[in-house]
Every structure is written in C-alpha cells, then in structure tokens.
C-alpha positions in Angstrom: 4.2 19.2 -19.2 2.0 16.4 -20.4 3.5 13.9 -22.9 1.9 13.9 -26.3 2.1 11.7 -29.4 2.2 8.5 -27.1 0.1 5.3 -27.7 -0.6 2.6 -25.2 0.7 -0.7 -26.7 -1.3 -3.8 -25.9 0.7 -7.0 -25.3 0.0 -10.5 -26.5 -0.2 -11.9 -23.0 -3.1 -11.0 -20.8 -3.1 -10.6 -17.0 -5.5 -13.6 -16.9 -2.9 -15.7 -18.7 -0.2 -14.7 -16.2 -2.6 -15.4 -13.3 -3.2 -18.9 -14.8 0.5 -19.4 -15.0 1.2 -18.3 -11.5 -1.9 -20.1 -10.0 -3.4 -17.1 -8.2 -5.2 -13.8 -9.0 -3.4 -10.5 -9.1 -4.3 -7.5 -6.9 -3.0 -4.4 -5.3 -3.4 -4.3 -1.5 -3.0 -0.6 -0.6 -2.0 -0.2 3.1 -2.8 3.2 4.4 -2.2 4.4 8.0 -0.2 6.8 10.1 3.5 6.8 10.4 4.4 4.1 12.9 1.2 2.3 12.5 3.1 -0.8 11.1 2.2 -0.6 7.5 5.6 -1.5 6.0 6.4 -4.1 8.7 3.0 -5.8 8.1 3.3 -5.6 4.3 6.6 -7.4 4.4 5.2 -10.1 6.7 2.2 -10.6 4.5 4.6 -10.8 1.5 6.6 -13.5 3.3 3.4 -15.5 4.2 2.2 -15.3 0.5 5.6 -16.3 -0.9 5.6 -19.3 1.5 2.3 -20.3 -0.3 4.2 -19.9 -3.7 2.3 -16.7 -4.4 4.1 -14.0 -6.5 4.0 -11.0 -4.1 6.1 -7.7 -3.9 6.1 -4.8 -1.5 6.3 -1.1 -2.6 7.4 0.8 0.5 6.9 4.5 1.1 10.5 5.2 2.2 12.1 3.0 -0.4 10.5 4.7 -3.4 11.7 8.0 -2.2 15.3 6.8 -2.6 14.8 6.5 -6.3 11.6 6.8 -8.3 10.3 9.7 -6.1 13.6 11.2 -4.8 12.6 14.5 -6.3 9.4 14.9 -4.3 8.9 16.6 -0.9 5.9 16.4 1.5 3.7 19.3 0.4 0.1 18.3 -0.4 1.0 18.5 -4.1 4.1 16.3 -3.8 2.2 13.8 -1.7 -0.4 13.7 -4.5 2.2 13.1 -7.1 4.0 10.5 -4.9 0.8 8.5 -4.7 0.0 8.9 -8.4 3.4 7.5 -9.4 3.2 4.6 -7.0 -0.2 3.8 -8.1 0.9 3.5 -11.8 3.8 1.3 -10.8 1.5 -0.9 -8.7 -0.9 -1.2 -11.7 1.9 -2.5 -13.9 2.9 -5.0 -11.3 -0.7 -6.2 -11.1 -0.8 -6.5 -14.8 2.2 -8.8 -14.4 0.2 -11.1 -12.3 1.6 -10.3 -8.9 -0.1 -9.4 -5.6 1.3 -6.0 -4.8 1.5 -4.6 -1.3 1.8 -0.8 -1.3 2.6 0.6 2.1 2.0 4.4 2.1 0.6 6.9 4.6 -1.4 8.3 1.6 -3.3 10.6 3.9 -5.9 11.9 1.5 -9.2 10.2 0.6 -9.2 11.8 -2.9 -5.7 10.5 -3.7 -6.5 7.0 -2.8 -9.7 7.2 -4.7 -7.9 8.3 -7.8 -5.5 5.4 -7.6 -8.4 2.9 -7.1 -10.0 4.3 -10.4 -6.9 3.3 -12.3 -7.4 -0.4 -11.5 -9.8 -2.9 -13.0 -12.7 -3.4 -10.7 -12.0 -5.9 -7.9 -8.2 -5.7 -8.1 -7.7 -2.8 -5.7 -8.0 -3.6 -2.0 -7.7 -0.8 0.6 -6.2 -2.0 3.9 -6.5 0.5 6.7 -3.9 -0.1 9.3 -5.9 1.5 11.9 -3.4 1.8 14.8 -4.3 4.8 17.0 -2.1 7.9 16.9 -1.3 7.5 20.6 0.1 4.1 19.9 2.1 5.3 16.8 3.5 8.1 18.9 4.4 5.8 21.7 6.3 3.6 19.2 7.9 6.4 17.2 10.4 4.0 15.6 12.1 6.8 13.6 11.8 9.6 16.2 9.6 11.5 13.7 6.8 12.4 16.1 9.3 13.8 18.7 10.9 15.9 16.0 7.4 17.0 14.7 6.3 18.0 18.2 9.5 20.0 18.5 8.6 21.8 15.2 11.6 20.2 13.3 9.3 18.5 10.7 6.5 20.7 9.2 3.4 19.2 7.6 3.7 15.9 9.6 0.7 13.7 9.2 -1.4 13.4 12.3 0.3 16.4 14.0 0.0 19.5 11.8 -1.2 17.8 8.6 -4.4 15.8 8.2 -4.9 12.1 7.9 -8.2 11.1 6.4 -9.0 7.6 7.4 -10.9 5.2 5.0 -14.6 5.2 5.8 -15.1 1.6 4.4 -11.8 -0.3 3.5 -12.0 -3.8 2.4 -9.7 -4.8 5.3 -9.1 -3.0 8.7 -6.2 -4.1 10.9 -5.1 -2.7 14.3 -1.6 -3.7 15.1 -1.9 -2.6 18.8 -1.3 -5.5 21.1 -1.7 -8.1 18.2 1.1 -10.3 17.1 2.5 -9.4 13.6 1.9 -12.9 12.3 -1.7 -12.7 13.3 -2.3 -9.4 11.7 -0.6 -10.7 8.5 -2.7 -13.9 8.7 -5.9 -11.7 8.8 -5.0 -10.2 5.5 -4.0 -13.6 3.9 -7.2 -15.1 5.1 -9.2 -12.3 3.5 -7.4 -13.0 0.2 -8.2 -16.7 0.5 -11.9 -16.0 1.2 -12.1 -13.5 -1.6 -10.6 -16.1 -4.0 -7.3 -14.3 -4.8 -5.1 -17.2 -3.4 -6.0 -20.8 -2.7 -6.3 -22.2 0.8 -3.5 -24.3 2.0 -3.8 -28.0 1.0 
C-alpha cells in the first residue's frame, strides 16, 4: 500500500554546501554485472582508493543489504525490482549527504537501472558495467553459485536461467579478467578525476 499524507521536508543545508565542505562532488557509481564479475571487490577497492584521497565514499553491497534492509525479498523479477528500487533510494540519500556511493548489484534489468537513474539529479548517476564474461565468472564461482545453479539447486539464477541485460552505453566499462584489481579501481578513479568529481593528487 502506498503511503499517503506525507510531505518531503527540505533541509537548510544543500548538497552543494556539503560538497564544498568535503572538497569533492557527490555521485552514485552503480556497478552492474554478473555474479562473480568482481563488482563488490572492485567497489571496495575504489572506496579505499577514494578514502586515501580523503574522499567521503561508501559501498552498498548486494549481499549486505539482504541481511537487513532487503531481508524480506527473494529473487523473482518483482523482488529484484523492489530490491533495486530500495537501494536506489538509499543511494540517493547518501549522495545528498555529499558522499560518493558505490552500489554493487547484479541489477540485471535495463529498465530497473533506468528507473534508478531517473531518481538522481542529472550527472550524479554513473553506470559502471563490470563486463567480465560469464565464462570467467563461472570459472571463478567464488560462492559456488554457478555450480549449484547448473545442478538445478538455485532457480532464476542470472546468466543461467534468468536474463542479464548488459548496459548498451555505460559511463564506464571495466573487465576484471586478467587485470589487477588496483588497476581496475584506478581506471574508475581516473574517470572520476577527469569528470571533475574528485581532484587530482597534488
């Protein structure tokens, strides 16, 4: 049921004022890719590299939010849609706080990602396609999920019996196959520097 009789309350401190305080621009970097592509690992390494530059950064991880915020959701298309909607709203609040948010989610559907983008002010949503091929993801299989999906133990598994709709034109595309983690993270940080979100190192 949709809430009624609610009003959005505007604060006295703008996002721009918080950005000025922190010394960098805020944004949501939305990392999408197959299970095992390296989204969460990459997001955490980017977070570390940004914090080392004294940038306020925070990771929203797909597994972690299902321990609390989204513990009531399954993996049907409808549940996946709601999972992404909720996380998008949390990310939007964190961006308003002045942070650079790294959201690492399979988020397999183009329409769901587009709806999240629409909730952000223009230029503050950055889609990052972690474009590691499924063959490499399945070779890694860090949680044993592909093996279980192939055995029929996990239905609706993305890339096996549920679709993954890759971004056609993401702002950033990274393939973690055969590339050092630090180098992949540095690619994303370099994009942020070039786009003017964070300053170059002195």
